[in-house]
All heavy atoms as TSV, in Angstrom:
chain	resi	resn	atom	element	x	y	z
A	1	MET	N	N	-5.553	-97.120	-3.534
A	1	MET	CA	C	-5.540	-95.614	-3.663
A	1	MET	C	C	-5.124	-95.126	-2.216
A	1	MET	O	O	-5.550	-95.586	-1.170
A	1	MET	CB	C	-6.962	-95.147	-3.986
A	1	MET	CG	C	-7.152	-93.661	-3.945
A	1	MET	SD	S	-8.688	-93.236	-4.401
A	1	MET	CE	C	-8.453	-91.753	-5.299
A	2	THR	N	N	-4.142	-94.115	-2.253
A	2	THR	CA	C	-3.689	-93.581	-1.042
A	2	THR	C	C	-4.351	-92.235	-0.809
A	2	THR	O	O	-4.811	-91.576	-1.761
A	2	THR	CB	C	-2.168	-93.457	-0.957
A	2	THR	OG1	O	-1.847	-92.540	-2.047
A	2	THR	CG2	C	-1.550	-94.813	-1.164
A	3	HIS	N	N	-4.423	-91.827	0.407
A	3	HIS	CA	C	-5.063	-90.536	0.837
A	3	HIS	C	C	-4.050	-89.692	1.512
A	3	HIS	O	O	-3.405	-90.132	2.443
A	3	HIS	CB	C	-6.264	-90.775	1.723
A	3	HIS	CG	C	-6.919	-89.507	1.956
A	3	HIS	ND1	N	-6.686	-88.734	3.154
A	3	HIS	CD2	C	-8.031	-88.786	1.447
A	3	HIS	CE1	C	-7.455	-87.772	3.138
A	3	HIS	NE2	N	-8.262	-87.762	2.201
A	4	ASN	N	N	-3.840	-88.541	1.006
A	4	ASN	CA	C	-2.785	-87.575	1.633
A	4	ASN	C	C	-3.453	-86.714	2.588
A	4	ASN	O	O	-4.298	-85.854	2.271
A	4	ASN	CB	C	-2.130	-86.820	0.555
A	4	ASN	CG	C	-1.056	-85.899	1.089
A	4	ASN	OD1	O	-0.789	-85.869	2.304
A	4	ASN	ND2	N	-0.232	-85.260	0.183
A	5	ALA	N	N	-3.353	-86.989	3.935
A	5	ALA	CA	C	-4.081	-86.289	4.942
A	5	ALA	C	C	-3.677	-84.838	5.081
A	5	ALA	O	O	-4.397	-83.965	5.633
A	5	ALA	CB	C	-3.764	-87.029	6.321
A	6	THR	N	N	-2.443	-84.554	4.495
A	6	THR	CA	C	-2.080	-83.102	4.572
A	6	THR	C	C	-2.547	-82.259	3.443
A	6	THR	O	O	-2.491	-81.067	3.396
A	6	THR	CB	C	-0.583	-82.976	4.681
A	6	THR	OG1	O	0.036	-83.562	3.533
A	6	THR	CG2	C	0.047	-83.705	5.967
A	7	ALA	N	N	-3.143	-82.875	2.458
A	7	ALA	CA	C	-3.682	-82.179	1.241
A	7	ALA	C	C	-4.823	-81.364	1.641
A	7	ALA	O	O	-5.601	-81.691	2.586
A	7	ALA	CB	C	-4.138	-83.086	0.186
A	8	ALA	N	N	-5.022	-80.146	1.107
A	8	ALA	CA	C	-6.135	-79.175	1.312
A	8	ALA	C	C	-7.373	-79.774	0.774
A	8	ALA	O	O	-7.386	-80.457	-0.330
A	8	ALA	CB	C	-5.895	-77.944	0.703
A	9	LYS	N	N	-8.506	-79.760	1.495
A	9	LYS	CA	C	-9.793	-80.220	0.978
A	9	LYS	C	C	-10.262	-79.183	-0.038
A	9	LYS	O	O	-9.927	-78.172	-0.125
A	9	LYS	CB	C	-10.749	-80.289	2.086
A	9	LYS	CG	C	-10.425	-81.244	3.254
A	9	LYS	CD	C	-11.464	-81.218	4.323
A	9	LYS	CE	C	-11.084	-82.218	5.485
A	9	LYS	NZ	N	-11.962	-82.163	6.637
A	10	ALA	N	N	-11.204	-79.749	-0.968
A	10	ALA	CA	C	-11.775	-78.904	-1.861
A	10	ALA	C	C	-12.406	-77.751	-1.322
A	10	ALA	O	O	-13.162	-77.848	-0.341
A	10	ALA	CB	C	-12.714	-79.723	-2.791
A	11	GLY	N	N	-12.092	-76.575	-1.836
A	11	GLY	CA	C	-12.707	-75.343	-1.439
A	11	GLY	C	C	-11.898	-74.711	-0.252
A	11	GLY	O	O	-12.179	-73.586	0.083
A	12	ASP	N	N	-10.966	-75.432	0.343
A	12	ASP	CA	C	-10.105	-74.868	1.303
A	12	ASP	C	C	-8.895	-74.162	0.768
A	12	ASP	O	O	-8.390	-74.691	-0.229
A	12	ASP	CB	C	-9.712	-76.022	2.314
A	12	ASP	CG	C	-10.736	-76.454	3.299
A	12	ASP	OD1	O	-11.812	-75.842	3.316
A	12	ASP	OD2	O	-10.476	-77.498	3.957
A	13	SER	N	N	-8.577	-73.258	1.385
A	13	SER	CA	C	-7.292	-72.575	0.955
A	13	SER	C	C	-5.996	-73.344	1.381
A	13	SER	O	O	-6.114	-73.833	2.542
A	13	SER	CB	C	-7.252	-71.066	1.527
A	13	SER	OG	O	-5.942	-70.545	1.684
A	14	ALA	N	N	-4.999	-73.310	0.685
A	14	ALA	CA	C	-3.823	-74.011	1.086
A	14	ALA	C	C	-3.057	-73.387	2.287
A	14	ALA	O	O	-2.555	-73.988	3.073
A	14	ALA	CB	C	-2.822	-74.128	-0.082
A	15	ALA	N	N	-3.223	-72.068	2.354
A	15	ALA	CA	C	-2.630	-71.292	3.388
A	15	ALA	C	C	-3.663	-71.099	4.589
A	15	ALA	O	O	-4.814	-70.873	4.311
A	15	ALA	CB	C	-2.163	-69.898	2.895
A	16	PRO	N	N	-3.215	-71.204	5.804
A	16	PRO	CA	C	-4.214	-71.048	6.910
A	16	PRO	C	C	-4.714	-69.598	6.846
A	16	PRO	O	O	-3.974	-68.731	6.591
A	16	PRO	CB	C	-3.312	-71.264	8.155
A	16	PRO	CG	C	-1.973	-71.238	7.690
A	16	PRO	CD	C	-1.884	-71.529	6.310
A	17	LYS	N	N	-5.913	-69.418	7.303
A	17	LYS	CA	C	-6.522	-68.031	7.306
A	17	LYS	C	C	-5.874	-67.183	8.489
A	17	LYS	O	O	-5.667	-67.808	9.597
A	17	LYS	CB	C	-8.046	-68.113	7.443
A	17	LYS	CG	C	-8.690	-68.598	6.258
A	17	LYS	CD	C	-10.202	-68.512	6.385
A	17	LYS	CE	C	-10.790	-68.979	5.160
A	17	LYS	NZ	N	-12.291	-68.875	5.253
A	18	LYS	N	N	-5.611	-65.981	8.150
A	18	LYS	CA	C	-5.016	-65.144	9.125
A	18	LYS	C	C	-6.172	-64.425	9.910
A	18	LYS	O	O	-7.118	-64.037	9.330
A	18	LYS	CB	C	-4.153	-63.989	8.418
A	18	LYS	CG	C	-3.429	-63.072	9.370
A	18	LYS	CD	C	-2.603	-62.241	8.466
A	18	LYS	CE	C	-1.973	-61.123	9.311
A	18	LYS	NZ	N	-1.249	-60.160	8.511
A	19	ALA	N	N	-5.990	-64.379	11.272
A	19	ALA	CA	C	-6.965	-63.697	12.062
A	19	ALA	C	C	-7.038	-62.253	11.650
A	19	ALA	O	O	-6.103	-61.668	11.470
A	19	ALA	CB	C	-6.782	-64.000	13.528
A	20	ALA	N	N	-8.261	-61.712	11.702
A	20	ALA	CA	C	-8.374	-60.269	11.416
A	20	ALA	C	C	-7.737	-59.480	12.472
A	20	ALA	O	O	-7.843	-59.688	13.683
A	20	ALA	CB	C	-9.915	-59.892	11.310
A	21	GLU	N	N	-7.047	-58.441	12.075
A	21	GLU	CA	C	-6.347	-57.444	12.992
A	21	GLU	C	C	-7.403	-56.676	13.570
A	21	GLU	O	O	-8.339	-56.112	12.916
A	21	GLU	CB	C	-5.405	-56.677	12.172
A	21	GLU	CG	C	-4.792	-55.513	12.956
A	21	GLU	CD	C	-3.982	-54.577	12.115
A	21	GLU	OE1	O	-3.495	-54.882	11.080
A	21	GLU	OE2	O	-3.895	-53.495	12.678
A	22	LEU	N	N	-7.498	-56.600	14.923
A	22	LEU	CA	C	-8.384	-55.707	15.607
A	22	LEU	C	C	-7.764	-54.581	16.263
A	22	LEU	O	O	-6.558	-54.672	16.707
A	22	LEU	CB	C	-9.134	-56.592	16.687
A	22	LEU	CG	C	-9.924	-57.782	16.212
A	22	LEU	CD1	C	-10.544	-58.584	17.346
A	22	LEU	CD2	C	-11.074	-57.393	15.279
A	23	VAL	N	N	-8.573	-53.447	16.356
A	23	VAL	CA	C	-8.117	-52.270	17.024
A	23	VAL	C	C	-9.142	-51.857	18.000
A	23	VAL	O	O	-10.275	-52.154	17.836
A	23	VAL	CB	C	-7.927	-51.100	15.961
A	23	VAL	CG1	C	-6.711	-51.426	15.015
A	23	VAL	CG2	C	-9.076	-50.807	15.117
A	24	GLU	N	N	-8.730	-51.307	19.089
A	24	GLU	CA	C	-9.570	-50.839	20.152
A	24	GLU	C	C	-10.013	-49.390	19.864
A	24	GLU	O	O	-9.168	-48.623	19.552
A	24	GLU	CB	C	-8.920	-50.938	21.519
A	24	GLU	CG	C	-9.831	-50.729	22.640
A	24	GLU	CD	C	-9.259	-50.978	23.979
A	24	GLU	OE1	O	-8.446	-50.256	24.456
A	24	GLU	OE2	O	-9.404	-52.115	24.451
A	25	VAL	N	N	-11.348	-49.112	19.991
A	25	VAL	CA	C	-11.919	-47.814	19.840
A	25	VAL	C	C	-12.740	-47.456	21.055
A	25	VAL	O	O	-13.262	-48.298	21.699
A	25	VAL	CB	C	-12.727	-47.636	18.565
A	25	VAL	CG1	C	-11.902	-47.888	17.337
A	25	VAL	CG2	C	-13.890	-48.664	18.538
A	26	LYS	N	N	-12.855	-46.225	21.393
A	26	LYS	CA	C	-13.652	-45.705	22.428
A	26	LYS	C	C	-14.823	-45.069	21.930
A	26	LYS	O	O	-14.850	-44.205	20.977
A	26	LYS	CB	C	-12.890	-44.669	23.353
A	26	LYS	CG	C	-13.584	-44.246	24.511
A	26	LYS	CD	C	-12.720	-43.342	25.301
A	26	LYS	CE	C	-13.510	-42.847	26.553
A	26	LYS	NZ	N	-12.602	-41.886	27.378
A	27	LEU	N	N	-16.072	-45.585	22.410
A	27	LEU	CA	C	-17.366	-45.084	21.775
A	27	LEU	C	C	-17.633	-43.657	22.297
A	27	LEU	O	O	-17.496	-43.304	23.517
A	27	LEU	CB	C	-18.484	-45.887	22.233
A	27	LEU	CG	C	-18.339	-47.469	21.760
A	27	LEU	CD1	C	-19.420	-48.287	22.266
A	27	LEU	CD2	C	-18.403	-47.471	20.182
A	28	GLU	N	N	-18.087	-42.827	21.281
A	28	GLU	CA	C	-18.544	-41.428	21.642
A	28	GLU	C	C	-20.099	-41.287	21.852
A	28	GLU	O	O	-20.593	-40.262	22.203
A	28	GLU	CB	C	-18.148	-40.502	20.438
A	28	GLU	CG	C	-16.733	-40.385	20.169
A	28	GLU	CD	C	-15.931	-39.651	21.337
A	28	GLU	OE1	O	-16.530	-38.732	21.789
A	28	GLU	OE2	O	-14.947	-40.023	21.648
A	29	GLN	N	N	-20.788	-42.445	21.666
A	29	GLN	CA	C	-22.144	-42.566	21.842
A	29	GLN	C	C	-22.527	-44.064	21.989
A	29	GLN	O	O	-21.808	-44.847	21.701
A	29	GLN	CB	C	-23.005	-41.845	20.800
A	29	GLN	CG	C	-22.777	-42.539	19.434
A	29	GLN	CD	C	-23.531	-41.776	18.320
A	29	GLN	OE1	O	-24.774	-41.365	18.581
A	29	GLN	NE2	N	-23.012	-41.532	17.098
A	30	ALA	N	N	-23.804	-44.285	22.636
A	30	ALA	CA	C	-24.157	-45.706	22.737
A	30	ALA	C	C	-24.162	-46.398	21.405
A	30	ALA	O	O	-24.454	-45.764	20.365
A	30	ALA	CB	C	-25.612	-45.787	23.388
A	31	HIS	N	N	-23.896	-47.658	21.390
A	31	HIS	CA	C	-23.745	-48.493	20.205
A	31	HIS	C	C	-23.955	-49.971	20.397
A	31	HIS	O	O	-23.682	-50.483	21.391
A	31	HIS	CB	C	-22.361	-48.232	19.468
A	31	HIS	CG	C	-22.167	-49.012	18.322
A	31	HIS	ND1	N	-22.811	-48.699	17.125
A	31	HIS	CD2	C	-21.235	-49.948	17.943
A	31	HIS	CE1	C	-22.388	-49.530	16.166
A	31	HIS	NE2	N	-21.376	-50.306	16.653
A	32	THR	N	N	-24.601	-50.723	19.535
A	32	THR	CA	C	-24.765	-52.193	19.566
A	32	THR	C	C	-23.690	-52.713	18.686
A	32	THR	O	O	-23.485	-52.421	17.566
A	32	THR	CB	C	-26.093	-52.543	19.046
A	32	THR	OG1	O	-27.100	-51.949	19.887
A	32	THR	CG2	C	-26.226	-54.073	19.132
A	33	HIS	N	N	-22.897	-53.638	19.267
A	33	HIS	CA	C	-21.837	-54.342	18.494
A	33	HIS	C	C	-21.831	-55.807	18.953
A	33	HIS	O	O	-21.862	-56.104	20.166
A	33	HIS	CB	C	-20.380	-53.753	18.968
A	33	HIS	CG	C	-19.254	-54.392	18.219
A	33	HIS	ND1	N	-19.048	-54.278	16.852
A	33	HIS	CD2	C	-18.281	-55.175	18.664
A	33	HIS	CE1	C	-17.929	-54.855	16.532
A	33	HIS	NE2	N	-17.474	-55.464	17.593
A	34	LYS	N	N	-21.931	-56.684	17.857
A	34	LYS	CA	C	-22.097	-58.132	18.075
A	34	LYS	C	C	-23.232	-58.409	18.981
A	34	LYS	O	O	-23.182	-59.302	19.935
A	34	LYS	CB	C	-20.748	-58.741	18.612
A	34	LYS	CG	C	-19.671	-58.660	17.660
A	34	LYS	CD	C	-18.435	-59.364	18.227
A	34	LYS	CE	C	-17.297	-59.459	17.157
A	34	LYS	NZ	N	-16.181	-60.091	17.685
A	35	ARG	N	N	-24.398	-57.784	18.762
A	35	ARG	CA	C	-25.626	-57.917	19.507
A	35	ARG	C	C	-25.590	-57.593	20.957
A	35	ARG	O	O	-26.344	-58.109	21.756
A	35	ARG	CB	C	-26.123	-59.305	19.243
A	35	ARG	CG	C	-26.464	-59.658	17.766
A	35	ARG	CD	C	-27.097	-60.976	17.666
A	35	ARG	NE	N	-27.144	-61.408	16.199
A	35	ARG	CZ	C	-27.743	-62.414	15.806
A	35	ARG	NH1	N	-28.230	-63.257	16.637
A	35	ARG	NH2	N	-27.693	-62.641	14.532
A	36	LYS	N	N	-24.553	-56.785	21.296
A	36	LYS	CA	C	-24.409	-56.396	22.680
A	36	LYS	C	C	-24.472	-54.858	22.745
A	36	LYS	O	O	-23.868	-54.258	22.024
A	36	LYS	CB	C	-23.167	-56.898	23.208
A	36	LYS	CG	C	-22.879	-56.628	24.789
A	36	LYS	CD	C	-21.668	-57.258	25.339
A	36	LYS	CE	C	-21.463	-56.888	26.705
A	36	LYS	NZ	N	-20.208	-57.303	27.304
A	37	GLU	N	N	-25.107	-54.390	23.727
A	37	GLU	CA	C	-25.311	-52.848	23.925
A	37	GLU	C	C	-24.094	-52.315	24.631
A	37	GLU	O	O	-23.678	-52.849	25.715
A	37	GLU	CB	C	-26.528	-52.568	24.704
A	37	GLU	CG	C	-27.833	-52.978	24.017
A	37	GLU	CD	C	-28.134	-52.076	22.819
A	37	GLU	OE1	O	-27.730	-50.866	22.900
A	37	GLU	OE2	O	-28.762	-52.515	21.907
A	38	PHE	N	N	-23.551	-51.353	24.210
A	38	PHE	CA	C	-22.385	-50.574	24.873
A	38	PHE	C	C	-22.760	-49.147	25.006
A	38	PHE	O	O	-23.514	-48.551	24.164
A	38	PHE	CB	C	-21.141	-50.673	23.885
A	38	PHE	CG	C	-20.626	-52.078	23.825
A	38	PHE	CD1	C	-20.876	-52.931	22.724
A	38	PHE	CD2	C	-19.679	-52.536	24.741
A	38	PHE	CE1	C	-20.490	-54.191	22.723
A	38	PHE	CE2	C	-19.178	-53.881	24.606
A	38	PHE	CZ	C	-19.572	-54.627	23.626
A	39	GLN	N	N	-22.196	-48.532	25.984
A	39	GLN	CA	C	-22.452	-47.147	26.311
A	39	GLN	C	C	-21.356	-46.236	25.949
A	39	GLN	O	O	-20.206	-46.733	25.757
A	39	GLN	CB	C	-22.757	-47.018	27.867
A	39	GLN	CG	C	-23.836	-47.809	28.357
A	39	GLN	CD	C	-25.183	-47.641	27.614
A	39	GLN	OE1	O	-25.575	-46.384	27.469
A	39	GLN	NE2	N	-25.874	-48.659	27.184
A	40	LYS	N	N	-21.686	-44.890	25.895
A	40	LYS	CA	C	-20.566	-43.951	25.603
A	40	LYS	C	C	-19.399	-44.095	26.591
A	40	LYS	O	O	-19.699	-44.272	27.736
A	40	LYS	CB	C	-21.179	-42.519	25.700
A	40	LYS	CG	C	-20.195	-41.438	25.493
A	40	LYS	CD	C	-20.808	-40.057	25.717
A	40	LYS	CE	C	-19.793	-39.037	25.449
A	40	LYS	NZ	N	-20.264	-37.727	25.503
A	41	GLY	N	N	-18.265	-44.023	26.142
A	41	GLY	CA	C	-17.006	-44.317	26.856
A	41	GLY	C	C	-16.500	-45.703	26.904
A	41	GLY	O	O	-15.464	-45.943	27.257
A	42	ASP	N	N	-17.459	-46.627	26.531
A	42	ASP	CA	C	-16.939	-48.101	26.548
A	42	ASP	C	C	-15.984	-48.290	25.317
A	42	ASP	O	O	-15.947	-47.565	24.433
A	42	ASP	CB	C	-18.116	-48.995	26.218
A	42	ASP	CG	C	-19.046	-49.172	27.482
A	42	ASP	OD1	O	-18.682	-48.659	28.542
A	42	ASP	OD2	O	-20.151	-49.781	27.306
A	43	LYS	N	N	-15.065	-49.248	25.544
A	43	LYS	CA	C	-14.143	-49.555	24.509
A	43	LYS	C	C	-14.456	-50.944	24.038
A	43	LYS	O	O	-14.834	-51.857	24.568
A	43	LYS	CB	C	-12.648	-49.633	25.101
A	43	LYS	CG	C	-12.232	-48.281	25.615
A	43	LYS	CD	C	-10.862	-48.303	26.122
A	43	LYS	CE	C	-10.409	-47.018	26.609
A	43	LYS	NZ	N	-9.086	-46.975	27.175
A	44	ILE	N	N	-14.365	-50.991	22.576
A	44	ILE	CA	C	-14.653	-52.288	21.931
A	44	ILE	C	C	-13.507	-52.510	20.871
A	44	ILE	O	O	-12.809	-51.511	20.516
A	44	ILE	CB	C	-16.032	-52.265	21.252
A	44	ILE	CG1	C	-16.020	-51.161	20.081
A	44	ILE	CG2	C	-17.172	-52.165	22.161
A	44	ILE	CD1	C	-17.382	-51.164	19.264
A	45	LYS	N	N	-13.395	-53.717	20.449
A	45	LYS	CA	C	-12.359	-54.125	19.382
A	45	LYS	C	C	-13.028	-54.331	18.142
A	45	LYS	O	O	-14.049	-55.114	18.123
A	45	LYS	CB	C	-11.449	-55.258	19.904
A	45	LYS	CG	C	-10.625	-54.955	21.054
A	45	LYS	CD	C	-9.634	-56.121	21.367
A	45	LYS	CE	C	-8.734	-55.659	22.418
A	45	LYS	NZ	N	-7.774	-56.717	22.681
A	46	VAL	N	N	-12.517	-53.747	17.082
A	46	VAL	CA	C	-13.098	-53.751	15.808
A	46	VAL	C	C	-12.070	-53.863	14.740
A	46	VAL	O	O	-10.865	-53.645	15.008
A	46	VAL	CB	C	-14.087	-52.653	15.489
A	46	VAL	CG1	C	-15.265	-52.512	16.346
A	46	VAL	CG2	C	-13.222	-51.354	15.479
A	47	THR	N	N	-12.449	-54.265	13.490
A	47	THR	CA	C	-11.400	-54.258	12.425
A	47	THR	C	C	-11.192	-52.850	11.933
A	47	THR	O	O	-11.954	-51.890	12.158
A	47	THR	CB	C	-11.949	-55.095	11.225
A	47	THR	OG1	O	-13.092	-54.438	10.663
A	47	THR	CG2	C	-12.261	-56.548	11.600
A	48	PRO	N	N	-10.107	-52.622	11.346
A	48	PRO	CA	C	-9.727	-51.276	10.711
A	48	PRO	C	C	-10.961	-50.786	9.854
A	48	PRO	O	O	-11.230	-49.519	9.826
A	48	PRO	CB	C	-8.491	-51.439	10.007
A	48	PRO	CG	C	-7.834	-52.542	10.748
A	48	PRO	CD	C	-8.930	-53.533	11.108
A	49	ALA	N	N	-11.552	-51.600	9.070
A	49	ALA	CA	C	-12.647	-51.183	8.307
A	49	ALA	C	C	-13.875	-50.775	9.042
A	49	ALA	O	O	-14.471	-49.782	8.721
A	49	ALA	CB	C	-13.015	-52.334	7.237
A	50	GLN	N	N	-14.186	-51.572	10.112
A	50	GLN	CA	C	-15.279	-51.147	10.918
A	50	GLN	C	C	-14.881	-49.855	11.625
A	50	GLN	O	O	-15.815	-49.020	11.860
A	50	GLN	CB	C	-15.479	-52.261	12.004
A	50	GLN	CG	C	-16.099	-53.590	11.394
A	50	GLN	CD	C	-16.117	-54.685	12.472
A	50	GLN	OE1	O	-15.174	-54.857	13.165
A	50	GLN	NE2	N	-17.117	-55.527	12.278
A	51	ARG	N	N	-13.757	-49.664	12.028
A	51	ARG	CA	C	-13.427	-48.351	12.785
A	51	ARG	C	C	-13.633	-47.253	11.842
A	51	ARG	O	O	-14.117	-46.202	12.194
A	51	ARG	CB	C	-11.819	-48.465	13.043
A	51	ARG	CG	C	-11.413	-47.170	13.735
A	51	ARG	CD	C	-9.841	-47.259	14.045
A	51	ARG	NE	N	-9.418	-46.069	14.615
A	51	ARG	CZ	C	-8.764	-45.104	13.896
A	51	ARG	NH1	N	-8.544	-45.237	12.574
A	51	ARG	NH2	N	-8.386	-43.994	14.528
A	52	GLU	N	N	-13.283	-47.371	10.573
A	52	GLU	CA	C	-13.593	-46.240	9.552
A	52	GLU	C	C	-15.000	-45.950	9.404
A	52	GLU	O	O	-15.420	-44.818	9.338
A	52	GLU	CB	C	-12.909	-46.627	8.210
A	52	GLU	CG	C	-11.292	-46.602	8.296
A	52	GLU	CD	C	-10.745	-45.284	8.809
A	52	GLU	OE1	O	-11.132	-44.251	8.404
A	52	GLU	OE2	O	-9.777	-45.462	9.710
A	53	THR	N	N	-15.782	-47.000	9.453
A	53	THR	CA	C	-17.203	-46.831	9.250
A	53	THR	C	C	-17.833	-46.148	10.556
A	53	THR	O	O	-18.553	-45.219	10.455
A	53	THR	CB	C	-17.970	-48.260	9.049
A	53	THR	OG1	O	-17.447	-48.732	7.869
A	53	THR	CG2	C	-19.416	-48.065	9.083
A	54	LEU	N	N	-17.368	-46.543	11.660
A	54	LEU	CA	C	-17.783	-45.982	12.960
A	54	LEU	C	C	-17.358	-44.514	13.002
A	54	LEU	O	O	-18.086	-43.667	13.574
A	54	LEU	CB	C	-17.272	-46.685	14.150
A	54	LEU	CG	C	-17.803	-48.140	14.324
A	54	LEU	CD1	C	-17.069	-48.922	15.411
A	54	LEU	CD2	C	-19.304	-48.129	14.580
A	55	ILE	N	N	-16.151	-44.249	12.555
A	55	ILE	CA	C	-15.711	-42.754	12.428
A	55	ILE	C	C	-16.617	-41.874	11.555
A	55	ILE	O	O	-17.011	-40.834	11.930
A	55	ILE	CB	C	-14.234	-42.674	12.111
A	55	ILE	CG1	C	-13.286	-43.294	13.155
A	55	ILE	CG2	C	-13.899	-41.226	11.642
A	55	ILE	CD1	C	-11.849	-43.353	12.615
A	56	ALA	N	N	-16.902	-42.540	10.433
A	56	ALA	CA	C	-17.841	-41.775	9.453
A	56	ALA	C	C	-19.199	-41.606	10.016
A	56	ALA	O	O	-19.800	-40.557	9.750
A	56	ALA	CB	C	-17.853	-42.611	8.119
A	57	ARG	N	N	-19.578	-42.474	10.864
A	57	ARG	CA	C	-20.984	-42.342	11.470
A	57	ARG	C	C	-21.014	-41.598	12.787
A	57	ARG	O	O	-21.961	-41.241	13.429
A	57	ARG	CB	C	-21.553	-43.730	11.679
A	57	ARG	CG	C	-21.774	-44.518	10.359
A	57	ARG	CD	C	-22.251	-45.840	10.615
A	57	ARG	NE	N	-23.520	-45.919	11.476
A	57	ARG	CZ	C	-23.956	-46.966	12.120
A	57	ARG	NH1	N	-23.247	-48.091	11.992
A	57	ARG	NH2	N	-25.034	-46.866	12.928
A	58	GLY	N	N	-19.820	-41.182	13.190
A	58	GLY	CA	C	-19.645	-40.320	14.400
A	58	GLY	C	C	-19.815	-41.089	15.724
A	58	GLY	O	O	-20.097	-40.550	16.788
A	59	ILE	N	N	-19.689	-42.406	15.608
A	59	ILE	CA	C	-19.854	-43.245	16.788
A	59	ILE	C	C	-18.527	-43.273	17.656
A	59	ILE	O	O	-18.588	-43.477	18.784
A	59	ILE	CB	C	-20.374	-44.667	16.402
A	59	ILE	CG1	C	-21.733	-44.546	15.792
A	59	ILE	CG2	C	-20.304	-45.598	17.560
A	59	ILE	CD1	C	-22.289	-45.770	15.083
A	60	VAL	N	N	-17.468	-43.247	16.910
A	60	VAL	CA	C	-16.116	-43.118	17.585
A	60	VAL	C	C	-15.349	-41.892	16.975
A	60	VAL	O	O	-15.688	-41.494	15.860
A	60	VAL	CB	C	-15.235	-44.363	17.420
A	60	VAL	CG1	C	-15.974	-45.524	17.986
A	60	VAL	CG2	C	-14.877	-44.652	15.988
A	61	ALA	N	N	-14.522	-41.388	17.756
A	61	ALA	CA	C	-13.712	-40.182	17.299
A	61	ALA	C	C	-12.577	-40.608	16.290
A	61	ALA	O	O	-12.076	-41.782	16.340
A	61	ALA	CB	C	-12.943	-39.414	18.460
A	62	GLY	N	N	-12.338	-39.828	15.293
A	62	GLY	CA	C	-11.312	-40.010	14.270
A	62	GLY	C	C	-9.958	-39.680	14.840
A	62	GLY	O	O	-9.818	-39.323	16.047
A	63	PRO	N	N	-8.934	-40.008	14.087
A	63	PRO	CA	C	-7.582	-39.738	14.550
A	63	PRO	C	C	-7.322	-38.106	14.798
A	63	PRO	O	O	-8.006	-37.441	14.083
A	63	PRO	CB	C	-6.691	-40.133	13.411
A	63	PRO	CG	C	-7.613	-40.640	12.258
A	63	PRO	CD	C	-8.976	-40.569	12.731
A	64	LYS	N	N	-6.729	-37.931	15.905
A	64	LYS	CA	C	-6.569	-36.495	16.095
A	64	LYS	C	C	-5.426	-35.825	15.241
A	64	LYS	O	O	-4.462	-36.430	15.007
A	64	LYS	CB	C	-6.017	-36.335	17.590
A	64	LYS	CG	C	-7.087	-36.823	18.688
A	64	LYS	CD	C	-6.694	-36.691	20.024
A	64	LYS	CE	C	-7.774	-37.093	20.947
A	64	LYS	NZ	N	-7.562	-37.443	22.231
A	65	GLU	N	N	-5.888	-34.658	14.743
A	65	GLU	CA	C	-4.973	-34.009	13.909
A	65	GLU	C	C	-3.968	-33.237	14.681
A	65	GLU	O	O	-4.321	-32.580	15.763
A	65	GLU	CB	C	-5.798	-33.010	12.982
A	65	GLU	CG	C	-6.680	-33.707	12.094
A	65	GLU	CD	C	-7.371	-32.786	11.147
A	65	GLU	OE1	O	-6.935	-31.538	11.010
A	65	GLU	OE2	O	-8.312	-33.099	10.518
A	66	VAL	N	N	-2.708	-33.234	14.261
A	66	VAL	CA	C	-1.588	-32.540	15.000
A	66	VAL	C	C	-1.430	-31.174	14.469
A	66	VAL	O	O	-1.506	-30.858	13.317
A	66	VAL	CB	C	-0.340	-33.385	14.894
A	66	VAL	CG1	C	0.817	-32.783	15.690
A	66	VAL	CG2	C	-0.525	-34.817	15.487
């Protein structure tokens, strides 16, 4: 019996996982992210979905309307 070392293991995806796209946001108030405390004005990197949640909660400012 031969073993193909390049074959995907059971449960693994054949395609490599893509790293989540991160965006930088500036905090409008103190916030805990990844178990670390940040202060107003600090910048953190989050996913676009996390950014939308933080905007909805008033923790970061939303996009500026022109």
